[in-house]
N, CA, C and O atoms as a printed pandas DataFrame, in Angstrom:
     atom_number atom_name residue_name chain_id  residue_number  x_coord  y_coord  z_coord
0              1         N          MET        A               1    0.461   -0.881    0.279
1              2        CA          MET        A               1   -0.046   -0.069    0.280
2              3         C          MET        A               1    0.755    1.305   -0.206
3              4         O          MET        A               1    1.895    1.297   -0.672
4              5         N          LEU        A               2   -0.124    2.570    0.010
5              6        CA          LEU        A               2    0.714    4.049    0.852
6              7         C          LEU        A               2    2.014    3.803    1.245
7              8         O          LEU        A               2    2.307    2.621    1.064
8              9         N          PRO        A               3    2.906    4.467    1.715
9             10        CA          PRO        A               3    3.666    4.695    2.680
10            11         C          PRO        A               3    2.315    5.965    4.132
11            12         O          PRO        A               3    1.621    6.914    3.766
12            13         N          THR        A               4    2.385    5.654    4.982
13            14        CA          THR        A               4    1.946    6.168    6.084
14            15         C          THR        A               4    2.262    7.283    6.813
15            16         O          THR        A               4    3.195    7.719    6.138
16            17         N          VAL        A               5    2.152    7.906    7.559
17            18        CA          VAL        A               5    2.176    8.995    7.833
18            19         C          VAL        A               5    1.903    8.843    9.404
19            20         O          VAL        A               5    0.794    9.374    9.334
20            21         N          ALA        A               6    2.068    8.446   11.197
21            22        CA          ALA        A               6    1.404    7.627   11.988
22            23         C          ALA        A               6    1.292    9.211   13.037
23            24         O          ALA        A               6    2.157    9.931   13.537
24            25         N          HIS        A               7   -0.117    9.249   13.028
25            26        CA          HIS        A               7   -1.134   10.355   14.013
26            27         C          HIS        A               7   -0.741   11.379   13.367
27            28         O          HIS        A               7   -0.151   12.290   13.947
28            29         N          ALA        A               8   -1.017   11.411   11.968
29            30        CA          ALA        A               8   -0.915   12.834   11.187
30            31         C          ALA        A               8   -2.422   12.959   11.507
31            32         O          ALA        A               8   -3.096   12.000   11.884
32            33         N          ASP        A               9   -2.977   14.408   11.302
33            34        CA          ASP        A               9   -4.283   14.249   11.667
34            35         C          ASP        A               9   -4.676   15.866   10.675
35            36         O          ASP        A               9   -5.559   16.606   11.108
36            37         N          GLU        A              10   -4.013   16.183    9.550
37            38        CA          GLU        A              10   -3.475   17.061    9.259
38            39         C          GLU        A              10   -3.533   16.409    7.227
39            40         O          GLU        A              10   -2.836   15.453    6.888
40            41         N          PRO        A              11   -4.275   17.006    6.400
41            42        CA          PRO        A              11   -3.403   15.706    4.707
42            43         C          PRO        A              11   -2.487   16.635    4.426
43            44         O          PRO        A              11   -2.516   17.807    4.053
44            45         N          VAL        A              12   -1.676   15.855    4.687
45            46        CA          VAL        A              12   -0.230   15.302    3.885
46            47         C          VAL        A              12    0.238   15.281    2.874
47            48         O          VAL        A              12    1.020   14.344    3.030
48            49         N          THR        A              13    0.387   15.637    1.811
49            50        CA          THR        A              13    1.637   15.256    0.597
50            51         C          THR        A              13    3.002   14.898    1.062
51            52         O          THR        A              13    3.813   15.529    1.739
52            53         N          LEU        A              14    3.056   13.304    0.329
53            54        CA          LEU        A              14    4.393   12.506    0.563
54            55         C          LEU        A              14    4.841   12.692   -0.699
55            56         O          LEU        A              14    4.029   12.662   -1.624
56            57         N          ARG        A              15    7.033   13.050   -1.082
57            58        CA          ARG        A              15    7.491   11.816   -1.987
58            59         C          ARG        A              15    8.026   10.369   -1.323
59            60         O          ARG        A              15    9.081   10.372   -0.689
60            61         N          ALA        A              16    7.445    9.439   -1.452
61            62        CA          ALA        A              16    8.209    8.499   -1.539
62            63         C          ALA        A              16    8.356    7.635   -2.573
63            64         O          ALA        A              16    7.571    7.433   -3.499
64            65         N          SER        A              17    9.902    6.908   -2.256
65            66        CA          SER        A              17    9.813    5.679   -3.324
66            67         C          SER        A              17    9.543    4.470   -2.529
67            68         O          SER        A              17   10.077    4.277   -1.436
68            69         N          LEU        A              18    8.832    3.774   -3.001
69            70        CA          LEU        A              18    8.083    2.400   -2.469
70            71         C          LEU        A              18    9.113    1.655   -3.727
71            72         O          LEU        A              18    9.653    2.047   -4.761
72            73         N          GLU        A              19    9.056    0.858   -3.255
73            74        CA          GLU        A              19    9.014   -0.258   -4.191
74            75         C          GLU        A              19    9.401   -0.665   -5.311
75            76         O          GLU        A              19    9.052   -1.618   -6.009
76            77         N          GLY        A              20   10.693    0.706   -5.519
77            78        CA          GLY        A              20   11.606    1.004   -7.004
78            79         C          GLY        A              20   10.108    2.070   -7.167
79            80         O          GLY        A              20   10.519    2.799   -8.070
80            81         N          PHE        A              21    9.042    2.454   -6.936
81            82        CA          PHE        A              21    8.416    3.454   -7.909
82            83         C          PHE        A              21    8.716    4.696   -7.261
83            84         O          PHE        A              21    8.391    4.824   -6.080
84            85         N          PRO        A              22    9.553    6.053   -8.142
85            86        CA          PRO        A              22    8.219    6.846   -7.105
86            87         C          PRO        A              22    7.005    7.768   -7.335
87            88         O          PRO        A              22    6.710    8.169   -8.461
88            89         N          ARG        A              23    6.306    8.090   -6.214
89            90        CA          ARG        A              23    4.901    8.660   -6.701
90            91         C          ARG        A              23    4.804   10.320   -5.255
91            92         O          ARG        A              23    5.396   10.572   -4.205
92            93         N          ASP        A              24    3.877   10.908   -5.962
93            94        CA          ASP        A              24    3.265   11.453   -4.996
94            95         C          ASP        A              24    2.570   11.166   -4.531
95            96         O          ASP        A              24    1.654   10.715   -5.219
96            97         N          VAL        A              25    2.365   11.162   -2.962
97            98        CA          VAL        A              25    0.989   10.886   -2.092
98            99         C          VAL        A              25    0.400   11.387   -1.239
99           100         O          VAL        A              25    0.862   11.485   -0.102
100          101         N          ASN        A              26   -1.230   12.002   -1.724
101          102        CA          ASN        A              26   -1.738   12.956   -0.440
102          103         C          ASN        A              26   -2.695   11.889    0.288
103          104         O          ASN        A              26   -3.430   11.002   -0.146
104          105         N          ARG        A              27   -2.383   12.340    1.559
105          106        CA          ARG        A              27   -3.374   11.610    2.593
106          107         C          ARG        A              27   -4.368   12.306    2.737
107          108         O          ARG        A              27   -4.354   13.329    2.053
108          109         N          LEU        A              28   -5.813   12.054    3.779
109          110        CA          LEU        A              28   -6.637   13.144    4.395
110          111         C          LEU        A              28   -7.104   12.053    5.575
111          112         O          LEU        A              28   -7.745   11.013    5.427
112          113         N          PRO        A              29   -6.618   12.587    6.673
113          114        CA          PRO        A              29   -6.508   11.451    7.756
114          115         C          PRO        A              29   -8.338   11.587    8.156
115          116         O          PRO        A              29   -9.054   12.409    7.583
116          117         N          ILE        A              30   -8.702   10.906    8.908
117          118        CA          ILE        A              30   -9.937   11.126    9.106
118          119         C          ILE        A              30   -9.814   10.777   10.697
119          120         O          ILE        A              30   -9.562    9.576   10.786
120          121         N          PRO        A              31   -9.897   11.376   11.966
121          122        CA          PRO        A              31  -10.551   10.980   12.752
122          123         C          PRO        A              31  -11.534   10.279   12.989
123          124         O          PRO        A              31  -12.631   10.671   12.591
124          125         N          ILE        A              32  -11.395    8.811   13.840
125          126        CA          ILE        A              32  -13.481    8.621   13.985
126          127         C          ILE        A              32  -13.210    8.546   16.215
127          128         O          ILE        A              32  -14.070    8.831   17.047
128          129         N          GLY        A              33  -12.257    8.236   16.393
129          130        CA          GLY        A              33  -11.728    8.391   17.978
130          131         C          GLY        A              33  -10.269    9.099   18.443
131          132         O          GLY        A              33   -9.396    9.864   18.032
132          133         N          PRO        A              34  -10.686    8.209   19.703
133          134        CA          PRO        A              34   -9.120    8.517   19.924
134          135         C          PRO        A              34   -8.024    7.523   20.433
135          136         O          PRO        A              34   -7.127    7.648   21.267
136          137         N          ARG        A              35   -8.449    6.416   19.570
137          138        CA          ARG        A              35   -7.327    5.529   19.181
138          139         C          ARG        A              35   -7.736    4.628   17.987
139          140         O          ARG        A              35   -7.142    3.620   17.604
140          141         N          THR        A              36   -9.226    5.356   17.304
141          142        CA          THR        A              36   -9.353    5.110   15.977
142          143         C          THR        A              36   -9.560    6.653   14.580
143          144         O          THR        A              36  -10.215    7.685   14.443
144          145         N          ARG        A              37   -8.462    5.818   13.813
145          146        CA          ARG        A              37   -7.984    6.694   12.052
146          147         C          ARG        A              37   -8.401    5.915   11.476
147          148         O          ARG        A              37   -8.300    4.688   11.504
148          149         N          ALA        A              38   -9.129    6.876   10.654
149          150        CA          ALA        A              38   -9.291    6.442    8.477
150          151         C          ALA        A              38   -8.494    7.313    8.253
151          152         O          ALA        A              38   -7.998    8.037    9.116
152          153         N          ALA        A              39   -8.272    7.357    7.083
153          154        CA          ALA        A              39   -7.996    7.589    5.535
154          155         C          ALA        A              39   -8.201    6.989    3.986
155          156         O          ALA        A              39   -8.660    6.010    3.397
156          157         N          ILE        A              40   -7.424    8.483    3.700
157          158        CA          ILE        A              40   -7.945    8.714    2.841
158          159         C          ILE        A              40   -6.634    8.381    1.633
159          160         O          ILE        A              40   -5.813    9.241    1.953
160          161         N          GLU        A              41   -6.039    7.636    0.487
161          162        CA          GLU        A              41   -4.822    8.027   -0.148
162          163         C          GLU        A              41   -5.189    7.666   -1.915
163          164         O          GLU        A              41   -5.527    6.637   -2.499
164          165         N          ALA        A              42   -4.924    9.065   -2.356
165          166        CA          ALA        A              42   -4.467    8.846   -3.870
166          167         C          ALA        A              42   -3.019    9.168   -4.293
167          168         O          ALA        A              42   -2.741   10.367   -4.320
168          169         N          ALA        A              43   -2.068    8.303   -4.621
169          170        CA          ALA        A              43   -0.956    8.323   -5.290
170          171         C          ALA        A              43   -0.720    8.055   -7.181
171          172         O          ALA        A              43   -0.997    7.023   -7.793
172          173         N          ILE        A              44   -0.287    9.010   -7.608
173          174        CA          ILE        A              44    0.476    9.078   -9.454
174          175         C          ILE        A              44    1.911    8.729   -9.102
175          176         O          ILE        A              44    2.624    9.279   -8.262
176          177         N          GLY        A              45    2.242    7.562  -10.017
177          178        CA          GLY        A              45    3.487    6.758   -9.470
178          179         C          GLY        A              45    3.683    6.553  -10.624
179          180         O          GLY        A              45    2.816    6.456  -11.492
180          181         N          HIS        A              46    6.074    6.370  -10.904
181          182        CA          HIS        A              46    5.638    5.747  -12.147
182          183         C          HIS        A              46    7.275    5.041  -12.375
183          184         O          HIS        A              46    8.339    5.312  -11.819
184          185         N          ALA        A              47    6.944    4.079  -13.393
185          186        CA          ALA        A              47    7.791    2.474  -12.948
186          187         C          ALA        A              47    8.782    2.164  -14.019
187          188         O          ALA        A              47    8.513    1.411  -14.955
188          189         N          ASP        A              48    9.584    2.578  -13.912
189          190        CA          ASP        A              48   10.950    2.424  -15.203
190          191         C          ASP        A              48   11.952    0.781  -14.664
191          192         O          ASP        A              48   12.510    0.681  -13.572
192          193         N          THR        A              49   11.946   -0.124  -15.555
193          194        CA          THR        A              49   12.023   -1.307  -16.258
194          195         C          THR        A              49   13.117   -1.168  -16.491
195          196         O          THR        A              49   13.336    0.037  -16.616
196          197         N          ARG        A              50   14.330   -1.978  -16.685
197          198        CA          ARG        A              50   15.108   -2.592  -17.749
198          199         C          ARG        A              50   14.005   -3.015  -19.497
199          200         O          ARG        A              50   14.407   -2.919  -20.657
200          201         N          ASP        A              51   12.577   -3.472  -18.986
201          202        CA          ASP        A              51   11.897   -3.754  -20.061
202          203         C          ASP        A              51   10.662   -3.129  -20.315
203          204         O          ASP        A              51    9.735   -3.645  -20.939
204          205         N          GLY        A              52   10.678   -1.601  -19.637
205          206        CA          GLY        A              52   10.018   -1.402  -19.813
206          207         C          GLY        A              52    9.181   -0.214  -18.794
207          208         O          GLY        A              52    9.084   -0.556  -17.615
208          209         N          SER        A              53    8.368    1.617  -19.298
209          210        CA          SER        A              53    7.845    1.742  -18.211
210          211         C          SER        A              53    6.511    2.199  -18.005
211          212         O          SER        A              53    5.670    1.530  -18.604
212          213         N          GLY        A              54    6.039    3.244  -17.258
213          214        CA          GLY        A              54    4.082    3.398  -17.506
214          215         C          GLY        A              54    4.121    4.351  -16.159
215          216         O          GLY        A              54    4.953    4.689  -15.318
216          217         N          THR        A              55    3.130    4.516  -16.368
217          218        CA          THR        A              55    2.635    5.795  -14.681
218          219         C          THR        A              55    1.160    4.850  -14.829
219          220         O          THR        A              55    0.491    4.373  -15.746
220          221         N          PHE        A              56    1.119    4.903  -13.413
221          222        CA          PHE        A              56   -0.343    4.285  -12.299
222          223         C          PHE        A              56   -1.065    5.601  -11.285
223          224         O          PHE        A              56   -0.385    6.541  -10.875
224          225         N          THR        A              57   -2.223    5.477  -11.058
225          226        CA          THR        A              57   -2.016    5.396  -10.073
226          227         C          THR        A              57   -3.581    4.413   -8.865
227          228         O          THR        A              57   -4.418    3.542   -9.102
228          229         N          GLN        A              58   -3.199    5.246   -7.642
229          230        CA          GLN        A              58   -3.501    4.038   -6.527
230          231         C          GLN        A              58   -3.895    4.627   -5.669
231          232         O          GLN        A              58   -3.229    5.556   -5.212
232          233         N          PHE        A              59   -5.443    4.196   -5.016
233          234        CA          PHE        A              59   -6.248    4.539   -4.500
234          235         C          PHE        A              59   -6.537    3.981   -3.088
235          236         O          PHE        A              59   -6.965    2.827   -3.065
236          237         N          ALA        A              60   -6.448    4.323   -2.453
237          238        CA          ALA        A              60   -5.971    3.279   -1.074
238          239         C          ALA        A              60   -7.679    4.159   -0.187
239          240         O          ALA        A              60   -8.078    5.161   -0.779
240          241         N          ALA        A              61   -8.418    3.765    0.973
241          242        CA          ALA        A              61   -8.631    3.414    2.093
242          243         C          ALA        A              61   -8.003    2.865    2.892
243          244         O          ALA        A              61   -7.131    2.081    2.518
244          245         N          SER        A              62   -8.212    3.071    4.122
245          246        CA          SER        A              62   -7.965    3.064    5.839
246          247         C          SER        A              62   -8.611    2.689    6.700
247          248         O          SER        A              62   -9.800    3.002    6.639
248          249         N          ILE        A              63   -8.251    2.044    7.622
249          250        CA          ILE        A              63   -9.108    1.963    8.832
250          251         C          ILE        A              63   -7.588    1.279    9.944
251          252         O          ILE        A              63   -6.710    0.523    9.528
252          253         N          GLY        A              64   -7.729    1.980   11.712
253          254        CA          GLY        A              64   -7.071    1.059   12.281
254          255         C          GLY        A              64   -7.792    1.730   13.562
255          256         O          GLY        A              64   -8.772    2.440   13.786
256          257         N          ARG        A              65   -6.645    1.037   14.343
257          258        CA          ARG        A              65   -7.052    1.206   15.775
258          259         C          ARG        A              65   -5.980    0.709   17.152
259          260         O          ARG        A              65   -5.839   -0.503   17.314
260          261         N          THR        A              66   -5.488    1.364   17.800
261          262        CA          THR        A              66   -4.176    0.907   18.409
262          263         C          THR        A              66   -5.233    0.928   19.796
263          264         O          THR        A              66   -6.407    1.247   19.985
264          265         N          PHE        A              67   -3.996    0.347   20.718
265          266        CA          PHE        A              67   -4.512   -0.458   21.893
266          267         C          PHE        A              67   -2.942   -0.490   22.910
267          268         O          PHE        A              67   -1.887   -1.117   22.813
268          269         N          HIS        A              68   -3.474    0.529   23.865
269          270        CA          HIS        A              68   -2.648    0.638   25.133
270          271         C          HIS        A              68   -2.504   -0.526   25.720
271          272         O          HIS        A              68   -3.006   -0.592   26.842
272          273         N          ILE        A              69   -1.896   -1.615   25.258
273          274        CA          ILE        A              69   -1.389   -2.664   26.530
274          275         C          ILE        A              69   -0.298   -2.252   27.346
275          276         O          ILE        A              69   -0.185   -3.361   27.869
276          277         N          SER        A              70    0.556   -1.620   27.867
277          278        CA          SER        A              70    1.407   -1.414   29.138
278          279         C          SER        A              70    2.283   -0.248   28.893
279          280         O          SER        A              70    2.752   -0.049   27.772
280          281         N          HIS        A              71    2.510    0.493   29.848
281          282        CA          HIS        A              71    3.508    1.595   29.763
282          283         C          HIS        A              71    4.770    1.483   28.521
283          284         O          HIS        A              71    5.465    2.404   28.094
284          285         N          TRP        A              72    4.790   -0.082   28.092
285          286        CA          TRP        A              72    6.114    0.324   26.490
286          287         C          TRP        A              72    5.530   -0.624   25.833
287          288         O          TRP        A              72    6.248   -1.385   25.183
288          289         N          MET        A              73    3.599   -0.878   25.839
289          290        CA          MET        A              73    3.614   -2.063   24.634
290          291         C          MET        A              73    2.318   -1.693   24.188
291          292         O          MET        A              73    1.365   -2.158   24.813
292          293         N          THR        A              74    2.036   -0.701   22.914
293          294        CA          THR        A              74    1.254   -0.546   22.019
294          295         C          THR        A              74    0.977   -1.275   20.943
295          296         O          THR        A              74    1.830   -1.685   20.155
296          297         N          ALA        A              75   -0.553   -1.523   20.840
297          298        CA          ALA        A              75   -1.007   -2.586   19.937
298          299         C          ALA        A              75   -1.577   -2.143   18.748
299          300         O          ALA        A              75   -1.708   -0.919   18.763
300          301         N          TRP        A              76   -2.149   -2.915   17.247
301          302        CA          TRP        A              76   -2.176   -2.126   16.607
302          303         C          TRP        A              76   -2.708   -2.948   15.337
303          304         O          TRP        A              76   -2.063   -3.774   14.691
304          305         N          ILE        A              77   -4.657   -2.341   15.025
305          306        CA          ILE        A              77   -4.819   -3.470   14.130
306          307         C          ILE        A              77   -5.752   -2.458   13.128
307          308         O          ILE        A              77   -6.617   -1.653   13.471
308          309         N          SER        A              78   -5.115   -2.891   11.360
309          310        CA          SER        A              78   -5.472   -1.555   10.651
310          311         C          SER        A              78   -5.777   -2.801    9.479
311          312         O          SER        A              78   -5.206   -3.889    9.548
312          313         N          LEU        A              79   -7.035   -2.365    8.109
313          314        CA          LEU        A              79   -6.896   -2.651    7.312
314          315         C          LEU        A              79   -7.268   -1.402    6.187
315          316         O          LEU        A              79   -8.022   -0.429    6.199
316          317         N          ASP        A              80   -6.568   -1.833    5.481
317          318        CA          ASP        A              80   -6.433   -1.452    4.103
318          319         C          ASP        A              80   -6.631   -2.221    2.724
319          320         O          ASP        A              80   -6.136   -3.211    2.185
320          321         N          VAL        A              81   -7.640   -1.233    2.410
321          322        CA          VAL        A              81   -8.142   -1.923    0.865
322          323         C          VAL        A              81   -7.921   -0.537   -0.550
323          324         O          VAL        A              81   -7.857    0.673   -0.328
324          325         N          GLY        A              82   -7.864   -1.046   -1.588
325          326        CA          GLY        A              82   -6.937    0.251   -2.908
326          327         C          GLY        A              82   -7.453   -0.623   -4.113
327          328         O          GLY        A              82   -7.710   -1.803   -3.874
328          329         N          PRO        A              83   -7.601   -0.202   -5.213
329          330        CA          PRO        A              83   -6.458   -0.519   -6.456
330          331         C          PRO        A              83   -5.949    0.478   -7.210
331          332         O          PRO        A              83   -6.202    1.682   -7.245
332          333         N          ARG        A              84   -5.106   -0.280   -7.876
333          334        CA          ARG        A              84   -4.136    0.280   -9.275
334          335         C          ARG        A              84   -4.607    0.465   -9.750
335          336         O          ARG        A              84   -5.772    0.115   -9.564
336          337         N          ARG        A              85   -4.264    1.213  -10.893
337          338        CA          ARG        A              85   -4.916    0.981  -12.642
338          339         C          ARG        A              85   -3.621    2.060  -12.698
339          340         O          ARG        A              85   -3.278    2.907  -11.873
340          341         N          TRP        A              86   -2.902    1.601  -14.315
341          342        CA          TRP        A              86   -2.236    2.176  -14.765
342          343         C          TRP        A              86   -2.461    2.394  -16.649
343          344         O          TRP        A              86   -2.942    1.787  -17.606
344          345         N          ARG        A              87   -1.858    3.478  -16.381
345          346        CA          ARG        A              87   -1.959    4.314  -17.553
346          347         C          ARG        A              87   -1.440    3.760  -18.974
347          348         O          ARG        A              87   -0.351    4.096  -19.439
348          349         N          GLY        A              88   -2.118    3.086  -19.465
349          350        CA          GLY        A              88   -2.157    2.342  -20.865
350          351         C          GLY        A              88   -1.424    1.429  -20.671
351          352         O          GLY        A              88   -1.847    0.653  -19.815
352          353         N          GLN        A              89   -0.483    1.175  -21.105
353          354        CA          GLN        A              89    0.192   -0.465  -21.184
354          355         C          GLN        A              89    1.295   -0.117  -19.916
355          356         O          GLN        A              89    1.825    0.959  -19.637
356          357         N          PRO        A              90    1.394   -1.117  -19.426
357          358        CA          PRO        A              90    1.674   -1.218  -18.034
358          359         C          PRO        A              90    3.424   -1.907  -17.980
359          360         O          PRO        A              90    3.655   -2.718  -17.083
360          361         N          PRO        A              91    3.872   -1.761  -18.364
361          362        CA          PRO        A              91    5.681   -2.267  -18.226
362          363         C          PRO        A              91    5.260   -3.905  -17.903
363          364         O          PRO        A              91    4.450   -4.423  -17.135
364          365         N          PRO        A              92    6.149   -4.385  -18.802
365          366        CA          PRO        A              92    5.655   -6.121  -18.531
366          367         C          PRO        A              92    6.363   -7.019  -17.090
367          368         O          PRO        A              92    7.456   -7.034  -16.523
368          369         N          ASN        A              93    5.181   -7.632  -16.940
369          370        CA          ASN        A              93    4.637   -8.121  -15.428
370          371         C          ASN        A              93    4.047   -7.264  -13.531
371          372         O          ASN        A              93    4.314   -7.217  -12.330
372          373         N          GLU        A              94    3.375   -6.910  -14.314
373          374        CA          GLU        A              94    2.850   -5.169  -13.901
374          375         C          GLU        A              94    0.887   -5.457  -14.360
375          376         O          GLU        A              94    0.718   -6.283  -15.257
376          377         N          ALA        A              95    0.169   -5.097  -14.030
377          378        CA          ALA        A              95   -1.184   -5.114  -14.253
378          379         C          ALA        A              95   -2.148   -4.159  -13.403
379          380         O          ALA        A              95   -1.900   -3.544  -12.366
380          381         N          ASP        A              96   -2.842   -4.196  -13.848
381          382        CA          ASP        A              96   -3.933   -3.682  -13.136
382          383         C          ASP        A              96   -4.489   -3.937  -11.674
383          384         O          ASP        A              96   -5.559   -4.318  -12.149
384          385         N          GLY        A              97   -4.610   -4.009  -10.877
385          386        CA          GLY        A              97   -4.668   -4.863   -8.914
386          387         C          GLY        A              97   -5.655   -3.923   -8.510
387          388         O          GLY        A              97   -6.000   -2.780   -8.811
388          389         N          HIS        A              98   -6.152   -5.286   -7.307
389          390        CA          HIS        A              98   -6.762   -4.367   -6.180
390          391         C          HIS        A              98   -5.970   -5.221   -5.129
391          392         O          HIS        A              98   -5.734   -6.429   -5.132
392          393         N          GLN        A              99   -5.678   -4.390   -4.365
393          394        CA          GLN        A              99   -5.088   -5.206   -2.169
394          395         C          GLN        A              99   -5.635   -4.819   -1.909
395          396         O          GLN        A              99   -6.177   -3.796   -2.327
396          397         N          PHE        A             100   -5.945   -5.931   -0.356
397          398        CA          PHE        A             100   -5.992   -5.790    0.190
398          399         C          PHE        A             100   -5.549   -6.467    1.307
399          400         O          PHE        A             100   -5.413   -7.685    1.185
400          401         N          MET        A             101   -5.115   -5.597    3.110
401          402        CA          MET        A             101   -3.855   -6.018    3.277
402          403         C          MET        A             101   -4.877   -5.671    5.128
403          404         O          MET        A             101   -5.469   -4.666    5.521
404          405         N          LEU        A             102   -4.623   -7.166    5.855
405          406        CA          LEU        A             102   -4.528   -6.581    7.037
406          407         C          LEU        A             102   -3.817   -6.414    7.529
407          408         O          LEU        A             102   -2.873   -6.590    6.759
408          409         N          THR        A             103   -3.200   -5.955    9.077
409          410        CA          THR        A             103   -1.672   -5.651    9.478
410          411         C          THR        A             103   -2.042   -5.802   11.042
411          412         O          THR        A             103   -2.751   -4.974   11.614
412          413         N          ILE        A             104   -1.761   -6.386   11.370
413          414        CA          ILE        A             104   -1.463   -6.128   13.482
414          415         C          ILE        A             104   -0.379   -6.461   13.778
415          416         O          ILE        A             104    0.351   -7.336   13.314
416          417         N          GLY        A             105   -0.226   -5.640   14.705
417          418        CA          GLY        A             105    1.253   -5.827   15.108
418          419         C          GLY        A             105    1.593   -5.315   16.830
419          420         O          GLY        A             105    0.639   -5.018   17.549
420          421         N          THR        A             106    2.419   -5.281   17.138
421          422        CA          THR        A             106    2.942   -4.647   18.256
422          423         C          THR        A             106    4.623   -4.014   18.473
423          424         O          THR        A             106    5.672   -4.433   17.984
424          425         N          THR        A             107    4.348   -2.748   19.488
425          426        CA          THR        A             107    5.751   -2.619   19.919
426          427         C          THR        A             107    6.455   -3.196   21.384
427          428         O          THR        A             107    5.944   -3.785   22.337
428          429         N          PHE        A             108    6.944   -3.040   21.291
429          430        CA          PHE        A             108    7.892   -3.464   22.705
430          431         C          PHE        A             108    9.118   -2.949   23.067
431          432         O          PHE        A             108    9.866   -2.587   22.159
432          433         N          ARG        A             109    9.493   -2.838   24.278
433          434        CA          ARG        A             109   11.200   -2.189   24.470
434          435         C          ARG        A             109   11.892   -3.140   24.419
435          436         O          ARG        A             109   13.113   -3.021   24.519
């Protein structure tokens, strides 16, 4: 999915390189509660490989919740969904697609 900004309460624009693809990412966070957040993201990226190149658009929606376990530990669960569409012919081994990702994790000291 797209790069995220932890605890961002304002819209942000990021310039990132993920999976070797440079992207311009716009993220609109939506606070739902003290430990629950949602976000809508949009990105335009470009891939250059030795076999070809192409430009894509990607959209995503996410919702996540954090849990305070102890003084040093925080856990989270997050669900992200979104499509990626190539403009024109994609590079070899790339295709339009959808992504669904469930993330569960924790921090510890």
